[in-house]
N, C-alpha and C positions, 0 to 999 in steps of 0.2 A: 529042260526050256532054254531059250536062246534069249538073246540081248540083239532084238531086231536092226535097229539102228546102228549100232556100236558093228556088230557082225558082219554089215553091209559097207558099211566105209573104212574100217579098220581091218576087224579082226580079220576076215576071209584074205586080208594080204599082209598080213602080220610077219609072214618069212618073206617079202619081197626085197631084193636088194637094190630095185631099182628108183631112181630120187622119187619121193614124194615134192621136197620144197629147195628149188635151185635159189639160193641166199645172195645177197648184195656182194659178199664179199669173195664169193666164187667158190664156195663151200657146196653143199649139195648133203640133205637129209634123207635118208633112206626110205620106206614104209618101215622096214625091219627096226633101224632105229627109232623112230618114233612110234612103235608101238613099245618099244621099251624103254622109252622115256613116259610114255602113258602109264604102264604098268607103273613104274618108279610115283609116278604122280599121285596115281591110285593109293599106293601104301601110305603116301603121304594125307590121304582124304582119312583112310582106314586109320591111321594114330592119333589124327584130330578128333574121331568119334561121331566122322559123318556116315550117314546110312541112306540106304535106300529111300529117295522123297524128301530128304531134308535139301536145303536151299543152300549154291553157293553162289555171291555174288564177285564179278571181277570189272575191275576198271582199272586196267592197265596198257600200256602202249602196244600196237601190235608187235606180235614176236612170234620164231616157233613155240615158244612154252606156251602163250597163250593159247592157241591152237593145240596144245596137248593136255592144256588143262579141261577144254571144252570137251577133246576127246576121253580124258579121264572122268568124267564125272557121268558122261553118254556108258561109260565099262562099271561103273558103279550104282548105277541108276541116282545119282546126285541131279538136282533140279539145278540146271545151270543159269545164271542171270547174268546177262552182260548188259554193263552199263557205258552209257557215251562217255569217252575221254574227255570230253568238253564239259562236262557237270562240274559245277561246282560243290562243295562239300555239304552246302545247305540242301543243295538240291537231292542228295545222294542221301543225306537224313530221312527223308520220304520213302523211299523205296525200301532203305534196311529196317523202319519202321513198319513199313506193310507188308515186306516178302520174309522177315524174321529168318535171314539167314544163319547158318550155324558158322559159315566163316566168309569171311570178306577178304578177297587179296585185292592187292592196291598198288600203282606206281609207288616206289620210295618216298617220292616226294609230296605224296599225298597222307602219308600215314599219319604226320604229326595232327592233321587237321580230323580226319578219320577216325583214328582210335576211338575218343570220347565218345563219336556217334556211334560206333560199332558196337561196344561195351553197353552204353544203352540199350540198344536193340539186344544184345544177349551173345552177340559174334565176339569168336576170335579173329583178328585180322594178323595177314603176313603180305610180306610186298613180292612184286614182279617186276623187275626192269625189264626194258628194251634188249639188254644185251644177256638176257638172262641171267642177271643178279638177282638178289633179292633173300630175304630170309624163307621165302616158297623153296628155290631151289638150292638154298642150303639142308632146307630141310629134305629134300628129295636125296640129296646124296648118302643119309645114313638110313633112311626108311628102305624097309624091306620091299621091295617088289609085291604089287599084289596079283598073286595067284591065280584069283577068282573073278570070273567075268559075272556080274550083277546077273539073274534073269529078270528078265521085264517082258511085258507082254506091250502090244503097240498101241493100247488103250493108255499105257503109265506115263504120266509128266514126263517130257524131258527139259523143259524149257520154260522159262518166262520172259516174255518181252513186252516191256512197259511201252505204250501209246505216247507221240511226243508231249500229250497234256498242255496244247496251244487251248483248249478250252475246260475249265473245271479239272476234276484231279486227273491224273494219270493213270491208266488202267493199266493191268498186268495180264497181257493176253499168253493164257495156257497152251504151250503148243506139245503135243502127245508125240511120242518116236513114231507113230504110224502117219501122223502130220508131216512129219519132215520126209519119212522115208518115201512115202507114196509120192510127194512133191518132186525129191531129187530123183526117182527113178522115172517122173513124167518127164522132165526137163533132159535128162541123158536121153533118152531114147529120142524126143522130138527134137533136139538140136544136137543128135549124131556125137554123141560124147565117145571117145574108146582111149584105149590105154596109150595109144601114140600121142592124145591132145598135150601139149602145155598151156596151159594156162599163163596169160600177163594178170596178174593180181595184184591191183593196187587199190582195192578197196580198205575201209577199217572192217574190222569182224566183230564188231559190239553189235553191229544190225544184220536183217535178214539176209540181205543181198550177198555182203561179202563171204557171211559166215555159211550159213544154208545154201544158199544157191549158189555160190561158187565152190566153196571146199565141199560140201558134200558131194555133188556134181562130179567133182572130177575126181575125190575119192573113190566113189563107190564105182567107175571105170577105170579105176587103177592108174590114173595119167598123172600129170606133173604139173607144177604149178612155180613161177618165178617169182617170187615171195617180196615184194617193195613195202616196205615201210609203208608209205605213202604215197599219192601221186604227186611226180617230179617230172615235167615236159621231158627234159633231157633225158633222166632216167627212162622214162616208158620210151623213150626215141633209140634208146642203145637197144633196151630188151624185145623189142619188136622182131627183130630179125630171128629171136631164138622162139620165137613163139608161135603156134597155130590159132589159139582163139586170146581173145579178151574179153572180160565184162566189165562195164563202166556206167557211170553216169553222164546226162549231157554234158556237164563242165568240163569233163575229162577227152571229150571230142572236140569242143570249139576250143579248147587250147591249143589239142593237136594241129586243129587247122589254122592255127594261128603263125605256127610253125612254117619255115620253107620247107624245111629239111623233113619234114612229113610229106610223103609221094606216092606213087604207086608201083614206083620200084620197092621201097621199103616193106608194103606191106602185100607184093603180090604172091607170096608163099601164105599168109593167112587163111582162112576159111569159113569164120566166123566172127563179129563185133555185136555185140549186144548191148542195149543202153534200158536202163530203167531207176527207179525210185525217185524220178521227177519226168514231168513233161519233157520231151524232146521237139524242138521246133522243127518244122518240116522244111521250113530255112537252111538248118543243118544236115537234115536228111539229106537233102539236093545237094550242098556244098560237099558232104564226104563222099556220097557216090560218086561226083564229077572228078573230084579228085583222086579217089583210091578205086573207084570202078566197083567198090562195096557197097553194098547194101544194110544199112543198120537194121539189126533186130529188136524193134523195141517191145517190150511186153508190161505187164503189169498185174502187181500185187500187191499187197497189204501186210501190215504185221499181224493179223488175227487171221490170213489165208495163204499166205507164202504166196506163191506163182499161182495167179487166177488164168492168164491168157496168154498168148504168143503171138506175134507174126510167124509164120510158117518159115522153117528153115529150108526148103523146097517148095515154091510157089511166091504168089506178090507177097514183098513185105509193104504193106499200104501205109505212106507216110500219114502222120496224124492221128494212126488208129495204133489201136494195141494188139489187133489180129483177134484170133478165135481162140474159144475156151480150149483148154488141157484135156486129153482124154481122160474120161472120168468125172470132168468138173461141168458142172452146169451155172449157165449165166442166162438170168433173167432181168429183164426193166421192167417196173412195174411202178404204179400210180402211188406218190410219197402221200396222200392224205386215204387212199381206203387199201393198198394193198395191191388192185386187181393188176394183173400182168396186161402190159402195154402191146400192144402189135409193133413189127421190126418199122423201124424210122422216129418212132416216139421219143422224147427225149424225158425220163423216170429214173426212179432209184435204180441202180445196178446190185442186185441180189447174185451171191453164189452159195453152190451146193457140192462139196464133193468129200472126198478123204485126208483134203490139203486144210478144211474148215476146222477154225482152233474147239476146243473143247469147254471155252468160255473165260470169263475175267475174273482173275483171282480175288477170293473174298467178297466178289461184287455180283451177287445173284440176281438183281434187283437189273443191273445193267443188263446183264448175259441177258434175261427176259427181254428186255427191249429191243435187244439188237440182234438174239440168235430166236429164230421162227421154231414152233416145235416141228414142223416141216423138215430141219435144218439148213434151211438157209439164213444165209448172213447177211442181214442190210447195211453195206458197206459204207454209206453216206457217200458216195460217189455219184455223180448224175451223168449220165449218158443213153448213147442209145446204140442198137443193134443193126447193121445193113442188113438188106433180104439174104446176103451170100454170107451173112453170120459175123461178119469183122465188126469188133467194139470200139466205139470212139466213146473216150471221157470228155465231158464237156465241164466238169469243176466238180467239189466238193459242195454237198446240199449247203453247207453254213459258208459258203462262198456265194450261194445265190442272192442276186439282187433282186427287191421286191419295189420299184421306183412306181407309183403312181398308181398301185394295184396289177401293173405288171410286171410278169417275171422276164430276168434279162441273165441269159447265161455268159458270164465272164469271157469263157474262150473264144466266143461268136466275134466280140468285139475284139479282143485280143489278136485274134487271127487278123481282121482287118488292120488292124495298128502296125504290126508285124510284116504287113506286107508293104509299107510306108518307105521309100527307099533308106531313108535317113534314120531307120528306126531299126536298133538291133533287135530289142526286145520288149515286151510290157508285161505289166501286173494291171488287171482293173477289178476294182473293189466298189463296196458300198459303202457311204457312209451317212449318216443321219441328215435329214434334210428338215425344215419346218413345215414345206407345202407337198413334199411327195412323198416322205414318208423316209426313204435314201434316195440318194442321189448316185450317178455313176461316176466314177471318178477314175482317171487312166493315170498310171504312174508310168513313164517312159525312158528307156535308155539310148541315147544316140549310138549309133553306127560310128565308131572310132575317126576320129576327126571331122566326124560331121555336125551340125548344129540343128534341130527339129525347129522346124516353123510350127508353133504351135497352132494357127489360126490355118494355115493351110492344111494342116493335119485334119481338123476339126470339118474343113470342107470337104475332105477326101471321104472321110468316115460319114459325112451327111449324103452322100451318094449312094453310100450302100448299106447305111442300118436305118431303120425306122428312127422318129425323132427321139421316141423316149428312150435308146438305146443310146444314142451318141453322149459322149461323157461332158458334163458339167463343167469338168475342169481336167486338166493335162497339167502333170507335174515332169516336171526333166529331169532326170538325177543320173547321177553316174554311174551306180551298182544296184541292183536290188537286193535287200537281205535275205539271205538262203541259210537253212540249216548245213550241218554237217554232208549231208548227203547229195545237197545242190536245189533244195527245192525251195521255192520260193516261199517267205514266212510272209503270206497274206495277209495274218494275224498281227504283226510287226508294222503291216502299212496301215491297217484302221484304226490301229492306236494312234501313228504319227498323225494322221490326215483327218481326225476325228472332229476336229474343231473347225473344219472347211468351211461350214457353212451356220455354225451356231450365232454368226454375228449379221448374218443378213434378216432382214424384214419378210 
């Protein structure tokens, strides 16, 4: 027997002397060195009593050791549970109570706060700092390297990723070895990755984007990564000449465009820029193409599924869409009420089926049954439509759908109109309670740098393009929209902030 995912991303390359990571201090870490570090870390897990199927929770800064710990979990069959570094101790308490990990690894600065929580959950605690310091690294120095790679099947659980939990309890999506491996194989082929690629990696690795999409894809093809601890415009600009590819969120690209040093000459050798985790504005797509000659490749994925669709590597990268279904993945649009499949062009619920789709929610069989059909289709909660030639467009989350006076309003349609106004940088459209209409359309807009938004003129312009019931009843101008760590606009926070807007109206 083998260990499918570990064998594919590291095991088959364990003897390679070529760099896996190019580090900020100018040093490199080869595949062979990483394999040795992973064997040491697997030895720590063995000595700590962790066995196949046990859970390990990690909340620590991005570092080579954090990546090595993920790979050590794959090697030993331990289920990896990465946690957002922004979570507070109180938030982490829920995840530890729910997942019941045997071991918690955290940043040294969080140890005092997390120790009693870990103990209450029945877990041991070790620390891991950004510079390779901490009690986990200390334990690795004396642990006997593991000589065994655990035998695993594609159906074995590899990771649990918790959803953001913006409504209700956060759910633990169970991702198998087969889910992660099939997705990495599809993306590596579709995006033409090879051993010659050098990926500029400035993403966090507690998230599927930075860990599974970026790291798994690169390692599968024995490529290299320029390993930046976080996104910093100057550091990214300095690293770009050594890279061939870059994966990012829309915020990365807007920040690069703000720099006069970001130009066509700096990226002339690059072959691919991809964007995900949050919608990419068509305006950003156009500005990036005009500045660099590169069309950003936008794709669509979810915690529960990994990547589902992608604009083509060869072919039209259509702004405003998330492209075509990945090979082996089926995407359909259904009526949210009846589940009936809708024809091309009609907006409805996006459903996905394929080897990438998760096995269910951890210890939530009722939620699994609600969102995962017997036919294997996952009900994503995203609303969208498919063009006659197969391109998928997302118009918003079902929970963001606004029903005003009995009419359905899709926020994306209004946002596109508002974003086209010359003084508007970006917008977010939400529904808030209204005494007459049930919900009212409210827009929150961010001005272009140095510009002033004339709200009345903006409303008049929107009135020329939208049906009356779609026109915002109130527009608020703010300096910035609230976002999570991956750059996604937090509409739940906006709905809470503006919930009382119409409460006092007659």
